[in-house]
DOZAVEX-747666 format. One record per residue: residue number from 1; residue in three letters; chain; x, y negated, z negated of N, C-alpha, C in turn. Coordinates in steps of 0.1 Angstrom, whole numbers. Each point is the difference from the previous one (the first is absolute). Example, Ala and Ser with C-alpha at 12.3 -4.5 7.8 and 13.67 -1.06 7.14 Angstrom:
1/ALA/A/132/57/-78/-9/-12/0/9/-12/0
2/SER/A/-4/-11/7/9/-11/0/-8/-11/-8
***
This chain:
1/MET/A/-98/1679/-276/-11/-8/-3/-15/-3/6
2/THR/A/-7/3/-8/-16/-1/10/-5/-19/1
3/ALA/A/-2/0/13/-8/-15/1/0/-6/-10
4/SER/A/-11/6/-10/-9/-1/-15/9/-7/-7
5/ALA/A/12/14/-1/14/-3/-10/5/-8/-2
6/GLU/A/-1/-6/15/13/-10/6/-10/-13/-5
7/ARG/A/-12/-4/2/-8/-12/-2/1/0/-15
8/THR/A/-3/10/-11/-3/-2/-14/17/0/-9
9/ALA/A/10/0/10/13/0/-3/3/-21/5
10/VAL/A/-2/-5/13/-3/-9/2/-6/-8/-12
11/GLY/A/-12/4/-2/-8/-10/-8/5/1/-19
12/GLY/A/4/9/0/7/-3/-15/11/-6/3
13/LEU/A/8/-2/12/13/-10/0/-7/-15/0
14/LEU/A/-7/-2/8/-9/-16/-1/-6/-3/-13
15/GLN/A/-3/10/-9/-2/-8/-13/8/-4/-9
16/ARG/A/14/3/8/11/-8/-7/1/-15/9
17/ARG/A/4/-5/-7/1/-17/6/6/-5/15
18/LEU/A/-4/-6/2/5/-4/16/0/-17/-7
19/PRO/A/10/-3/6/6/-17/3/-17/-6/4
20/ASP/A/4/-11/-8/-14/-10/1/5/-11/11
21/PHE/A/13/-2/1/3/-8/13/17/2/6
22/PHE/A/-1/-8/6/13/3/12/7/-7/6
23/ILE/A/14/-6/-3/5/-10/4/5/10/13
24/VAL/A/-3/-7/11/0/5/17/16/-9/8
25/GLY/A/2/-8/-7/12/-2/8/2/-14/7
26/HIS/A/6/-10/6/11/13/3/16/1/-5
27/HIS/A/6/6/3/18/2/-5/2/-15/6
28/LYS/A/12/-6/-17/8/-15/6/-10/-10/-4
29/SER/A/-14/7/-5/-10/-12/-6/-3/-6/-6
30/GLY/A/5/1/-11/-3/0/-16/-5/14/-7
31/THR/A/-1/10/9/-11/11/-8/9/4/-11
32/THR/A/13/6/-6/4/2/-8/1/-6/-11
33/ALA/A/-2/-17/2/2/-7/-9/-14/-1/-5
34/LEU/A/-12/0/5/-12/-2/-5/-2/14/-8
35/TYR/A/2/15/5/1/15/-8/5/-7/-13
36/GLU/A/12/-4/2/12/1/-12/-16/-7/-13
37/MET/A/1/-16/6/-8/-7/-9/-13/6/-2
38/LEU/A/-10/9/6/-13/3/-6/0/16/-7
39/ARG/A/15/4/0/4/7/-9/1/-3/-19
40/GLY/A/2/-13/2/3/-8/-15/-16/-4/-7
41/HIS/A/-12/1/13/-12/-2/-5/-6/12/-6
42/SER/A/-4/-6/-16/-7/19/-9/-12/6/6
43/GLU/A/-7/-9/7/-10/7/7/1/5/15
44/ILE/A/12/1/3/8/8/13/2/10/-1
45/PHE/A/4/12/5/11/12/1/2/-1/14
46/MET/A/14/0/2/10/5/9/7/11/1
47/PRO/A/3/10/10/8/8/-5/17/-3/-2
48/ALA/A/7/8/-2/17/-5/3/4/0/15
49/LEU/A/-6/11/12/0/1/8/-5/-10/8
50/LYS/A/4/-11/4/-6/-10/5/-2/1/13
51/GLU/A/0/10/10/-3/0/12/-4/15/3
52/PRO/A/-9/4/-6/-1/14/2/-4/7/16
53/ARG/A/-8/-10/8/-5/0/15/-8/14/3
54/PHE/A/-7/3/-6/-3/12/-3/-10/0/14
55/PHE/A/-9/-12/0/-13/-1/12/10/-1/13
56/ALA/A/11/-3/1/5/-3/12/8/13/6
57/GLU/A/-11/5/0/8/16/7/5/2/17
58/ASP/A/-8/-12/4/7/-6/15/15/-1/2
59/LEU/A/4/-9/-15/10/2/2/15/1/-8
60/ARG/A/-12/15/-6/12/8/-10/16/5/4
61/THR/A/-2/3/11/15/7/6/7/-15/4
62/GLN/A/0/-7/0/9/-15/1/6/1/-18
63/PHE/A/-7/-4/-4/3/0/-18/9/14/-5
64/GLU/A/-7/13/9/7/8/-9/0/11/11
65/PRO/A/10/0/10/4/11/8/-5/13/-6
66/GLN/A/9/3/-12/4/15/-8/-9/-6/-13
67/PRO/A/-7/9/-2/-9/-4/-11/9/1/-16
68/THR/A/1/-13/-5/11/1/-11/-4/2/-15
69/GLY/A/-18/-1/-1/-3/3/-14/-2/-13/-7
70/ARG/A/6/-6/10/-5/-17/-11/-13/-7/4
71/LEU/A/-5/2/12/-11/-5/4/-19/12/-3
72/PRO/A/-8/-3/-3/-11/10/-2/-3/0/13
73/HIS/A/2/18/3/-4/6/16/-19/2/-7
74/THR/A/-6/7/-9/-11/2/-3/-10/-9/-13
75/LEU/A/-13/4/1/-7/-11/-6/3/1/-14
76/ASP/A/1/15/-5/5/1/-14/8/-5/-3
77/ASP/A/16/-5/10/11/-4/-4/-1/-16/-1
78/TYR/A/-10/-3/7/0/-18/0/-11/2/-16
79/LEU/A/-9/6/-1/-6/-4/-11/5/1/-14
80/VAL/A/10/8/1/15/0/-14/-1/-14/0
81/LEU/A/5/-4/12/7/-19/-5/-8/-7/-7
82/PHE/A/-14/3/-3/-6/-12/-5/-10/6/-14
83/ALA/A/9/11/-5/-4/8/-10/-2/-6/-15
84/GLN/A/12/-11/-4/4/-4/-10/-11/-12/1
85/ALA/A/-5/-5/9/-8/-10/1/-12/0/-13
86/ARG/A/-5/-12/-1/-8/2/-15/-17/-4/3
87/GLU/A/-5/6/-6/-15/-1/10/-6/-14/-1
88/ASP/A/7/-10/-8/-9/-14/1/13/-11/7
89/GLN/A/7/9/10/6/-4/15/-2/1/11
90/LEU/A/4/-12/8/0/3/12/12/6/6
91/ILE/A/0/13/10/9/3/3/6/-4/14
92/GLY/A/14/-5/3/1/-2/11/11/3/11
93/GLU/A/3/6/8/13/-2/8/3/-10/15
94/ALA/A/14/4/4/5/-9/6/7/6/9
95/SER/A/-4/3/14/5/4/9/1/-10/15
96/PRO/A/9/-6/2/1/-8/14/-2/7/13
97/SER/A/1/12/0/1/4/15/-19/6/-1
98/TYR/A/-11/-5/-6/-10/6/-1/-8/-14/13
99/LEU/A/9/-7/1/-6/-13/7/2/1/13
100/ARG/A/18/8/4/-1/2/11/-5/12/7
101/SER/A/-3/10/-8/-4/13/-1/-17/1/13
102/SER/A/1/10/7/-13/-4/5/-6/11/-6
103/THR/A/1/8/-12/-11/7/-6/0/-3/-14
104/ALA/A/3/-7/-7/4/1/-14/-18/-7/0
105/ALA/A/-4/-15/3/-8/-5/-2/-15/9/2
106/ALA/A/-4/4/10/-8/12/-1/2/10/-14
107/ALA/A/9/4/0/1/14/-7/-2/-4/-15
108/ILE/A/7/-14/-4/-5/-9/-12/-12/-5/-4
109/ALA/A/-9/2/12/-8/-5/0/-13/14/2
110/GLU/A/2/8/-2/-7/13/-1/2/7/-13
111/LEU/A/15/-5/-10/-4/10/-11/-2/-13/-8
112/VAL/A/4/-15/-1/-1/-9/-9/-9/-10/8
113/PRO/A/-10/4/6/-12/-10/3/-5/-15/-8
114/HIS/A/9/0/-13/-2/-16/-10/11/-2/3
115/ALA/A/10/4/2/14/-5/1/-3/-17/5
116/ARG/A/13/-6/-8/2/-14/5/13/2/4
117/ILE/A/2/-13/10/13/5/14/4/-16/-1
118/ILE/A/20/3/-6/1/-16/1/8/2/11
119/ALA/A/7/-3/7/4/-7/16/6/-11/0
120/ILE/A/12/0/-3/12/-13/5/8/0/17
121/PHE/A/0/-10/5/3/-6/7/10/-9/1
122/ARG/A/12/4/8/11/-11/-3/2/-7/18
123/GLU/A/9/-13/-2/1/-2/16/12/12/8
124/PRO/A/-7/3/16/7/11/-1/14/-2/4
125/ALA/A/6/-12/7/12/0/1/12/-1/-11
126/SER/A/-5/-4/-16/3/6/-7/4/11/-8
127/PHE/A/-18/4/4/2/14/-3/9/11/2
128/VAL/A/2/-4/17/7/11/12/16/-2/-9
129/ARG/A/3/-11/0/13/-2/-6/3/5/-13
130/SER/A/-9/-1/-9/1/8/-11/-1/15/-5
131/LEU/A/-12/4/13/4/14/-2/11/5/5
132/HIS/A/6/-4/9/13/1/11/8/4/-8
133/MET/A/5/-3/-13/10/-3/-12/-5/10/-7
134/GLN/A/-12/5/-4/-2/4/-7/-2/20/7
135/LEU/A/0/-2/14/1/15/5/14/3/0
136/MET/A/12/-12/4/14/2/-2/2/4/-12
137/GLN/A/-6/-7/-14/5/8/-14/-4/12/-1
138/ASP/A/-13/3/4/-2/15/-1/1/10/12
139/HIS/A/11/-8/8/6/15/11/-8/5/7
140/VAL/A/-10/-11/2/-15/7/13/10/-6/13
141/GLU/A/2/-17/0/6/-7/10/13/2/3
142/ARG/A/4/5/8/15/-4/3/9/-10/5
143/GLU/A/-5/-8/8/0/-12/13/-3/-13/-15
144/ARG/A/15/-4/-3/-2/-8/-7/-6/-18/5
145/ASP/A/3/0/13/1/-15/8/-24/-1/-1
146/LEU/A/-3/-7/-2/-13/2/0/-10/-4/16
147/ARG/A/11/-7/4/-6/-1/12/2/13/10
148/ARG/A/9/7/-1/2/12/4/-8/9/-2
149/ALA/A/-5/4/-12/-5/7/-7/-17/-1/2
150/PHE/A/-3/-14/4/-14/0/-1/-2/2/18
151/ALA/A/14/-3/7/-5/4/19/0/15/-3
152/ASN/A/8/9/-8/-1/15/3/-13/9/-7
153/GLU/A/-9/-11/-5/-6/9/-14/-11/9/0
154/GLU/A/3/2/15/-13/11/4/7/12/-4
155/LEU/A/-9/11/-3/3/12/0/-8/10/0
156/VAL/A/8/18/4/-13/7/-1/-3/7/-14
157/ARG/A/-9/3/-6/0/9/-12/-12/6/2
158/ASN/A/-1/16/-2/-7/7/4/-9/-7/9
159/GLY/A/6/5/10/-5/-4/12/-5/-12/7
160/ARG/A/0/-8/-14/-8/-13/5/11/-8/0
161/ARG/A/-4/-12/9/10/-15/1/-6/-11/-11
162/VAL/A/11/-3/-10/0/-9/-10/8/-11/-1
163/ARG/A/-4/-11/-8/11/-10/3/1/-5/-12
164/ARG/A/13/1/-6/6/-1/-10/-9/-7/-7
165/TYR/A/3/-16/4/-5/-13/-4/-12/-3/3
166/SER/A/-3/-3/11/-11/-7/10/-11/8/-9
167/ASP/A/-2/12/0/-13/10/-7/-3/-7/-12
168/HIS/A/7/-5/-9/-2/-6/-12/-8/-11/6
169/VAL/A/-1/-10/5/-6/-7/3/-10/-4/11
170/ARG/A/-8/12/-6/-12/0/10/-9/-4/-11
171/TYR/A/-3/-10/-4/-7/-4/-11/-13/1/0
172/VAL/A/-7/-7/6/-15/-1/2/-8/19/2
173/GLU/A/11/2/10/-5/17/1/1/9/-12
174/GLN/A/11/-5/-10/3/4/-13/-11/-1/-4
175/LEU/A/-3/-16/-3/-15/-3/-11/-13/7/8
176/ARG/A/-4/-2/7/-11/8/6/-1/13/-5
177/ARG/A/10/6/2/0/18/-4/-11/-2/-17
178/TYR/A/5/-10/-6/-4/0/-12/-12/-1/-8
179/HIS/A/-4/-16/15/-17/-3/1/-6/7/1
180/ALA/A/2/11/13/-7/12/5/-3/9/-10
181/VAL/A/4/1/-12/-3/11/-12/-4/-5/-12
182/PHE/A/5/-17/1/-4/0/-18/-11/-17/4
183/PRO/A/-10/-2/-7/-1/-15/0/9/-8/-5
184/ARG/A/-1/-9/7/7/-15/0/2/-4/-16
185/GLU/A/-6/3/-5/4/-5/-17/7/8/-6
186/GLN/A/0/12/6/11/6/-5/16/-2/4
187/VAL/A/1/-4/10/14/-1/7/4/-17/-1
188/LEU/A/11/-2/-9/5/-13/-4/13/0/12
189/VAL/A/2/-13/6/12/0/5/6/-10/0
190/LEU/A/12/1/-7/9/-11/-6/15/-7/10
191/ILE/A/2/-7/1/10/-7/9/14/-2/-9
192/TYR/A/10/9/6/11/-3/-6/7/-11/-5
193/ASP/A/-6/-8/5/10/-17/-3/-8/-6/-10
194/ASP/A/-14/3/-1/-9/-3/-13/5/6/-12
195/PHE/A/4/16/-1/8/8/-9/13/-10/-1
196/ARG/A/5/-4/2/12/-3/3/2/-18/-10
197/ALA/A/-10/-7/8/-3/-9/-2/-6/-5/-15
198/ASP/A/-10/9/-9/-5/4/-11/-1/10/0
199/ASN/A/7/5/-7/0/15/-3/-14/-1/-11
200/ALA/A/2/-5/-11/-9/0/-11/-15/1/3
201/ALA/A/-4/-11/12/-12/-3/3/0/12/8
202/THR/A/2/4/9/-2/14/7/-4/10/-4
203/VAL/A/7/2/-14/1/13/-6/-13/-1/-10
204/ARG/A/-5/-13/-3/-11/-1/-9/-9/1/12
205/HIS/A/-1/-4/14/-10/6/9/-3/12/0
206/VAL/A/10/7/2/1/18/-2/-5/4/-9
207/LEU/A/1/-4/-8/-4/7/-16/-15/-3/-2
208/ARG/A/-6/-11/7/-16/-3/-1/-5/7/14
209/PHE/A/7/7/10/-1/4/5/-8/16/-1
210/LEU/A/7/2/-7/7/13/-10/-13/6/-11
211/GLY/A/-3/-15/-5/-9/2/-11/6/1/-14
212/VAL/A/6/-8/-3/10/4/-12/5/-15/-4
213/ASP/A/3/-1/-14/5/-12/-6/11/-5/10
214/ASP/A/-2/-16/7/4/-4/5/11/-13/-9
215/SER/A/-5/5/-12/6/-12/-12/20/3/-1
216/VAL/A/2/16/-1/6/1/-6/15/-4/5
217/GLN/A/9/-1/-7/15/-8/11/1/9/3
218/LEU/A/8/8/11/6/10/7/13/-11/1
219/ARG/A/13/6/0/12/-3/6/5/4/10
220/ALA/A/5/-11/11/2/-1/11/12/4/1
221/VAL/A/-2/10/15/10/10/-1/6/-2/21
222/GLU/A/13/-3/-2/5/1/18/4/15/-4
223/ALA/A/-8/11/5/5/11/3/7/2/15
224/ASN/A/6/12/6/3/2/12/8/-8/9
225/PRO/A/9/-10/-4/3/-12/8/7/2/10
226/THR/A/-3/-4/9/10/6/15/19/-4/-7
227/VAL/A/2/9/4/16/-3/3/7/7/13
228/ARG/A/11/-8/0/8/2/15/11/14/-7
229/LEU/A/-3/13/11/14/12/-2/11/-8/8
230/ARG/A/12/2/-6/11/-8/3/5/12/10
231/SER/A/0/15/-6/7/7/9/-7/11/-4
232/VAL/A/-5/5/17/-5/15/-2/8/7/-4
233/HIS/A/10/3/8/12/8/-3/8/4/-11
234/LEU/A/-4/-11/-8/9/3/-15/-13/5/-8
235/ASP/A/-14/-4/2/-12/4/-7/0/16/1
236/ARG/A/-4/1/13/3/15/5/12/13/-11
237/MET/A/9/-9/0/18/7/-4/-7/2/-17
238/LEU/A/-6/-14/-6/-2/4/-18/-11/6/-2
239/ARG/A/-7/0/14/-12/10/-3/3/17/-1
240/ALA/A/7/4/13/6/10/1/10/7/-14
241/LEU/A/9/-12/-3/7/3/-13/-8/2/-8
242/GLN/A/-14/-4/-4/-6/1/-10/-5/12/0
243/GLY/A/-1/7/7/-8/13/1/-14/-1/1
244/ALA/A/-8/16/0/-17/-1/0/-5/-3/-14
245/SER/A/6/2/-6/-6/-1/-16/2/-16/-3
246/GLY/A/7/-8/10/-1/-18/-6/10/1/-9
247/ARG/A/4/9/-8/9/-8/-7/16/7/8
248/PRO/A/9/-10/-7/14/-3/4/5/11/-2
249/ARG/A/10/6/11/8/14/-1/18/-6/-6
250/GLY/A/6/7/-9/9/6/-9/10/-12/13
251/ALA/A/0/1/12/11/-8/6/-5/-15/-1
252/VAL/A/-8/0/0/-8/-14/4/3/-11/-11
253/THR/A/-5/10/-15/6/-5/-11/13/-1/0
254/ARG/A/5/6/1/16/-2/-3/2/-11/9
255/ALA/A/-4/-5/9/7/-8/11/-6/-12/-8
256/VAL/A/-16/1/1/-3/-17/-7/7/-4/-13
257/THR/A/5/11/-9/5/-5/-10/17/-1/-2
258/ALA/A/2/1/18/15/-6/-1/1/-12/5
259/LEU/A/-11/-1/11/0/-14/10/-8/-10/-11
260/THR/A/-7/3/-6/-9/-14/-5/3/1/-14
261/PRO/A/-6/-18/-7/3/-1/-10/-12/4/-9
262/GLY/A/6/4/-13/-8/4/-9/-19/-9/-2
263/ARG/A/1/-10/1/-12/-5/5/-11/7/8
264/LEU/A/8/1/13/-7/5/9/-2/13/-2
265/ARG/A/6/9/-5/-4/12/-6/-10/1/-7
266/ARG/A/4/-3/-10/-13/0/-9/-14/-9/5
267/ALA/A/-3/-4/10/-11/-3/8/-9/14/7
268/GLY/A/14/11/5/-5/9/4/6/-1/15
269/LEU/A/-5/12/6/7/1/13/-11/-2/11
270/GLY/A/-16/0/-6/-11/-11/7/4/-10/1
271/ARG/A/0/-7/-12/-1/-18/0/11/-2/10
272/LEU/A/14/8/1/10/-5/7/0/1/15
273/ARG/A/-8/11/2/-4/4/11/-8/-9/11
274/ARG/A/-11/-12/-10/-7/-7/6/9/-14/2
275/ALA/A/7/-2/-11/7/-12/0/10/1/11
276/ILE/A/6/12/3/9/2/12/-9/0/11
277/LEU/A/-12/2/4/-7/2/14/-7/-8/3
278/TYR/A/-6/-6/-6/-8/-12/2/3/-13/-5
279/GLY/A/-9/-6/7/1/-16/-2/-9/-8/8
280/LYS/A/0/-11/-1/-13/-13/4/3/2/13
281/PRO/A/-14/1/7/-5/3/12/5/-14/5
282/GLN/A/6/1/15/4/-11/6/-10/-7/4
283/PRO/A/4/-16/4/-11/-6/1/-4/4/21
284/PRO/A/-15/1/-3/-3/6/17/2/-5/8
285/ASP/A/3/6/11/3/-8/17/-14/-4/2
286/GLU/A/-4/-13/2/-12/-12/-2/-5/3/17
287/GLU/A/12/10/5/-5/-1/19/-6/9/2
288/LEU/A/2/12/-7/-6/14/-2/-10/0/-10
289/MET/A/1/-9/-8/-17/-4/-6/-10/-6/6
290/ARG/A/5/-5/10/-9/-10/5/-7/13/15
291/GLU/A/12/7/2/-9/9/11/-5/7/-6
292/LEU/A/-3/5/-13/-5/8/-7/-15/-5/-6
293/ARG/A/1/-12/-2/-15/-8/-3/-7/1/19
294/ARG/A/8/-2/7/-6/-4/12/-8/14/4
295/ARG/A/10/11/-1/-4/13/4/-15/3/-14
296/PHE/A/-2/-2/-11/-6/2/-7/-16/-10/-4
297/LYS/A/3/-10/11/-11/-13/-4/-16/7/1
298/PRO/A/2/7/11/-14/4/3/-5/7/-13
299/GLU/A/4/7/-5/-3/12/-12/1/-13/-10
300/VAL/A/4/-9/-2/-3/-13/-9/-11/-4/-1
301/ARG/A/-4/-5/19/-8/-5/-1/-13/4/-3
302/ALA/A/-1/17/7/-11/7/-4/-3/4/-13
303/LEU/A/9/-2/-13/-4/1/-8/-5/-13/-9
304/SER/A/6/-12/4/-3/-10/-3/-17/-4/-4
305/ASP/A/-4/8/19/-16/-3/4/-4/12/-8
306/TYR/A/2/7/-7/-6/15/-3/-2/-7/-17
307/LEU/A/7/-8/-3/2/-3/-15/-9/-11/1
308/GLY/A/-1/-6/8/-3/-17/-2/11/-5/-7
309/ARG/A/12/0/3/12/-8/-7/11/-2/7
310/ASP/A/6/-15/0/7/-2/12/16/-1/-2
311/LEU/A/5/17/3/7/4/-4/10/-4/10
312/LEU/A/-4/-4/13/10/-6/8/11/-13/-3
313/THR/A/-9/-4/-9/10/-13/-4/9/2/-13
314/LEU/A/-10/9/-12/8/3/-10/9/10/-1
315/TRP/A/8/9/10/6/6/5/8/-11/13
316/GLY/A/1/-10/5/3/-4/8/5/10/12
317/TYR/A/-13/0/3/-3/7/16/-7/-11/9
318/HIS/A/-7/-13/-3/-6/-13/8/9/-4/9
319/ASP/A/14/0/2/7/-6/8/6/7/6
320/VAL/A/-2/16/0/6/7/10/-3/5/11
321/ASP/A/8/-2/15/-7/-1/10/0/17/4
***
């Protein structure tokens, strides 16, 4: 294809609609709940795929070491996600990795300079603890003990040294990337505690920021709750027995029929698996949490100064030595 033809093809793609706003993060900070609530607003369209991650090209190999076809890899694939939006609807998407990505802010601004950005920040120690449990559940983290997992967080990926947990908690650097390419009035910063304390008020604030009707009553959602994985080995075994299709193999079906009551069988293997494998999180190790707060206090102080809000007191860092 000639350069002229390529420009024409790209121009044709961009005639299709791109998102008007992006929820950029972080994980375990209410992004899924906000996504689900905004999907319920008649003036907003958000795709069924919650995390397209299209603009986080620098992190792509972390999401999909081998392409699976689940995530869009081309602009055309990405635009298809929004094809069903009505002309009178705002389009949004939610990819928490866009906050951690070093390239996403500039890439979004290049294609959608008018975009509105919603960033959500959570107290670092509780964020790290919740993220650790999520990574255990996703089979990304193998170390059950958070203290050891954090101590050994440094990895080498594609020749680069990365830190599995600490790299998320570079809040000011992440926010500066968006302020460097978007006017401040296009970037809304939310604090997770506000969302938890007054869900309705925070969502109304978001709706006003987006310029849609903020009087609509949206159902509160608690999505993607933090859970504890009881047994890594049992989880691997059940996944293996289910097979690549995700459906139980014949032997599994017979075993479940023989070993479980009818009520549980009717609930399905997936629900049974969740009931067996996941439980409420154990109480946090307060000594470790204090150590994490000590580690992240400079970042919290920097974010407090940057936003002009006393997060040291809000997040309990004022008395951390």
